[in-house]
C-alpha positions in Angstrom: 68.6 58.5 164.7 72.3 57.5 164.4 74.7 60.3 163.5 76.3 60.0 160.1 79.9 61.2 159.8 80.6 63.2 156.6 83.2 61.5 154.5 86.4 63.4 153.6 87.8 61.6 150.6 87.2 63.1 147.1 84.4 62.0 145.0 84.6 60.2 141.7 83.1 61.6 138.5 79.4 61.4 138.4 77.1 59.8 135.8 75.8 61.3 132.6 79.1 63.3 132.2 77.9 65.9 134.6 80.2 67.2 137.4 79.6 65.4 140.7 79.0 66.7 144.2 82.0 67.4 146.3 80.7 64.7 148.7 82.3 61.3 148.4 80.3 58.1 148.7 79.5 57.4 152.3 79.9 53.9 153.8 76.9 51.7 153.0 76.3 51.2 156.7 75.9 54.9 157.1 73.2 55.0 154.3 71.3 52.0 155.6 71.4 53.2 159.3 68.6 55.7 158.7 67.1 54.3 155.5 63.3 54.0 155.4 61.2 52.8 152.5 57.7 54.2 151.9 54.9 53.4 149.5 52.7 56.5 148.9 49.4 56.0 147.2 48.6 58.5 144.4 45.3 60.3 143.9 45.3 59.6 140.1 47.3 57.2 138.0 50.2 59.0 136.6 53.1 57.8 134.5 51.5 54.4 134.9 52.0 54.6 138.7 49.3 54.2 141.4 51.8 53.9 144.3 55.0 55.8 144.5 57.8 54.0 146.3 60.8 55.8 147.7 63.7 55.4 150.0 64.5 58.3 152.3 67.5 58.6 154.7 69.2 61.1 156.8 72.7 62.6 156.1 74.6 65.2 158.1 72.8 68.0 156.2 69.4 66.5 156.7 66.9 64.1 155.0 67.5 63.1 151.5 65.9 60.8 148.9 66.7 57.9 146.6 63.8 57.1 144.4 64.7 56.0 140.8 61.7 54.5 139.2 61.5 50.7 139.7 62.1 49.9 136.1 65.4 51.7 135.9 68.5 49.6 136.0 71.3 50.0 138.5 73.5 52.0 136.1 70.8 54.6 135.6 69.9 54.6 139.3 73.5 55.5 140.1 72.9 59.1 139.2 70.0 59.2 141.6 72.2 57.9 144.4 74.7 60.6 143.6 71.9 63.1 144.1 70.9 61.4 147.4 74.5 61.9 148.7 74.8 65.4 147.3 71.7 66.6 149.1 72.4 64.8 152.3 76.1 65.4 152.6 76.6 68.8 150.9 75.5 72.1 152.4 73.1 74.0 150.0 71.9 77.4 150.9 68.5 78.5 149.7 68.7 81.1 147.0 65.1 82.2 147.6 62.4 81.7 150.1 60.0 80.1 147.6 59.6 79.2 143.9 56.5 79.3 141.7 55.2 75.9 140.6 52.8 74.6 138.0 49.7 72.5 138.3 50.1 69.0 136.8 47.2 67.7 134.9 47.3 63.9 134.2 45.6 62.3 131.3 42.1 62.7 132.8 38.8 63.4 131.2 38.2 67.1 130.3 35.3 67.2 132.7 37.5 66.4 135.6 40.0 69.2 135.0 38.4 72.0 137.1 38.2 69.8 140.2 41.9 68.8 139.8 43.1 72.3 139.4 41.5 73.3 142.7 44.3 71.3 144.4 46.8 73.9 143.1 45.7 77.2 144.7 47.3 80.2 143.1 49.1 78.4 140.3 49.0 80.3 137.0 50.8 77.6 135.0 49.7 74.1 134.1 51.5 71.2 132.5 49.1 68.9 130.7 49.9 65.2 129.9 49.1 64.3 126.3 49.8 61.2 124.1 48.7 58.8 126.9 48.5 55.3 125.5 44.9 54.4 124.9 43.8 58.0 124.2 43.9 60.1 121.0 44.5 63.7 119.9 40.8 64.5 120.4 41.2 63.7 124.1 44.3 65.8 124.3 42.7 68.8 122.6 39.7 68.5 124.9 41.9 68.3 128.0 44.0 71.3 127.0 40.9 73.3 126.1 39.5 72.5 129.6 42.6 73.8 131.2 42.6 77.0 129.2 39.0 77.6 130.1 39.5 76.9 133.8 42.7 78.9 134.1 42.0 81.8 131.8 43.8 83.4 128.9 46.7 84.8 130.9 47.7 81.3 132.3 50.8 79.5 130.9 49.8 76.1 129.5 52.4 73.4 128.6 51.9 69.9 127.2 54.1 66.9 127.9 54.1 63.9 125.6 57.0 62.0 127.3 58.4 61.2 123.8 55.5 59.1 122.8 54.6 60.8 119.5 56.2 60.0 116.2 57.6 63.0 114.3 54.6 63.1 112.0 52.1 62.6 114.8 53.8 65.3 116.9 53.6 67.7 113.9 49.9 67.1 113.5 49.2 67.3 117.2 51.0 70.6 117.7 49.1 72.0 114.8 45.9 71.2 116.6 47.2 72.4 120.0 49.0 75.6 118.9 45.8 77.7 119.0 45.8 77.3 122.8 49.0 79.3 123.0 51.3 76.8 124.5 54.2 77.9 126.6 56.1 74.9 125.2 55.7 71.3 124.2 57.8 69.0 126.4 59.5 66.0 124.9 57.0 65.6 122.0 59.2 63.0 120.3 61.8 60.6 121.7 65.1 61.3 119.9 67.3 64.4 119.7 67.3 64.2 115.9 63.5 64.2 115.8 63.3 67.0 118.3 65.5 69.1 116.0 63.4 68.2 113.0 60.1 68.9 114.8 61.4 72.3 116.1 62.1 73.2 112.5 58.7 72.0 111.3 56.7 73.9 113.9 58.7 77.1 113.9 55.8 78.9 112.3 53.3 77.8 114.9 54.9 79.6 117.8 55.3 76.4 119.9 58.7 76.2 121.6 60.1 72.7 122.1 61.3 71.6 125.5 63.5 68.5 126.2 63.1 66.3 129.3 64.0 62.7 128.7 66.6 63.7 126.2 68.4 65.5 129.0 67.8 63.3 132.1 68.1 59.9 130.4 70.9 60.7 128.0 74.5 59.6 128.3 75.4 63.2 127.4 72.8 65.6 128.8 74.0 68.6 126.9 73.7 66.9 123.5 70.2 68.3 122.9 71.4 71.9 123.5 74.4 71.5 121.3 72.2 70.1 118.5 69.8 73.1 118.6 67.0 70.6 119.3 65.2 72.5 122.0 64.2 76.0 123.2 63.9 75.0 126.9 65.5 72.2 129.0 63.5 70.5 131.7 65.8 69.2 134.4 65.3 67.0 137.4 67.7 67.0 140.3 67.8 63.3 141.1 68.4 61.9 137.5 71.2 64.4 136.9 73.1 63.5 140.0 71.9 66.2 142.4 71.8 69.9 142.9 75.5 70.4 142.3 75.7 68.4 139.1 72.4 69.8 137.7 73.5 73.4 138.2 76.6 72.7 136.2 74.5 71.2 133.3 72.2 74.2 133.4 75.1 76.7 133.4 76.7 75.0 130.4 73.5 74.5 128.4 72.9 78.2 127.8 69.1 77.6 127.5 66.3 78.5 129.8 65.7 75.6 132.2 62.7 74.5 134.1 63.2 72.3 137.2 60.7 69.5 137.5 60.0 66.6 139.9 60.2 62.9 139.5 57.1 62.2 141.6 59.3 62.7 144.7 58.2 62.8 148.3 58.4 66.2 149.9 62.1 65.3 150.8 62.9 65.0 147.1 60.8 68.1 146.2 62.9 70.0 148.7 66.0 69.0 146.7 64.3 70.2 143.5 63.3 73.5 145.2 66.9 74.3 146.1 67.9 73.7 142.5 65.0 75.7 141.1 65.8 78.7 143.4 69.4 78.7 142.4 69.3 78.0 138.6 65.9 78.2 137.0 65.0 80.7 134.3 62.9 83.7 135.5 59.3 83.7 134.2 58.9 80.0 134.4 57.1 77.9 137.0 58.8 74.8 138.4 57.2 71.4 138.1 57.5 70.8 141.8 53.9 71.0 142.9 53.4 67.2 142.5 53.1 66.6 146.2 49.4 67.1 145.9 49.2 64.0 143.7 50.1 61.9 146.7 47.5 60.9 149.4 50.3 60.6 151.9 53.8 61.9 152.5 56.8 61.4 154.8 56.3 64.8 156.6 53.5 66.5 158.5 54.4 69.7 156.7 54.6 68.7 153.1 55.8 70.8 150.2 52.6 71.6 148.4 51.5 74.8 146.6 50.5 77.8 148.6 49.6 80.9 146.6 51.1 79.2 143.6 54.5 78.6 145.2 56.4 76.1 147.4 58.9 76.9 150.0 62.6 76.4 149.5 63.6 74.4 152.6 64.8 71.0 153.8 62.0 68.7 154.9 62.1 66.8 158.2 60.7 63.3 157.9 58.1 62.4 160.6 58.6 59.1 162.4 54.9 58.4 162.7 54.4 59.0 158.9 57.4 56.8 158.0 55.6 54.1 159.9 52.2 54.9 158.5 53.4 54.6 154.9 56.1 52.0 155.4 56.5 49.7 152.4 55.8 46.0 152.8 58.7 44.0 154.1 59.4 42.4 150.6 59.5 45.9 149.0 61.7 47.3 151.7 64.1 44.4 151.2 64.0 45.1 147.4 65.0 48.7 147.9 67.7 48.0 150.4 69.2 45.4 148.0 69.0 48.0 145.2 70.8 50.5 147.4 73.5 48.0 148.1 74.0 47.2 144.4 74.1 50.9 143.3 76.3 51.8 146.2 78.8 49.2 145.0 78.7 50.7 141.5 79.6 54.1 142.8 82.4 52.9 145.1 83.9 50.8 142.2 84.4 53.9 140.1 
């Protein structure tokens, strides 16, 4: 692989109002020199996705990832490229050898839950998707009940609605789900105002409210904390501009934070693991066990749960697997064009 020379000029401010990495924007040719685009099939449809596309490349500190979801525009993708640069061009020392992770349960039938949980050996926390379009609260209750039965009374169970409930629907849903002793409900409603209202409504149920999209997709990621709209923040390294920027957000928020993935390859999961080890609240499991949801990866030594944890380490991409899972030429061209456009946005700032 060609060497990439670390840039020495200062960086510009990052997106979302968060502090940026100390790494400046490398030349586009340096990014493209090692860039590889992969298309990784998923075991189960998740977030509407059956194949996860990602661009990985190598910086002076190691492999890094650029994988904003395909529907995101270039302005939103700019924070993800900041994260790519931060991880590939900035040294990050591991603050721990490993971090605990949760099992992730998509919107599957309750009967399929036990088989899925076997892919997460040793995990004592589960995040359960709810509010899936085309399903109803009875499906959600059955799925959460199946998780509780399979994992036992001592397990931590979370639900994630991705902001798809209305305020009234969320209130009714959490009344039904509260008996399962939820660790928290993640982004049950879309807006910060509705999060604050819901938190007040369900205070007597003992269900903490966590914010995800209201942090990673917001122009001001700290607004939810300042509004008193959440008990927990869920943060993702790539959407917040990388490990450096995300750590600054977490420090200023003053709330417990849980680090989660964005359906990354193991390269991106490594980025999240460094963040989780450095900044995550004790007593919580990170949402970084999602490597098991992919049928392929870019490394022969993927970051998947072992005894309920994943290692905190940089992942080395494997040439044979990059070839095995290479995206089709038209998709590779699409990602490279996207990288060029987003790079131009960053260098113009």
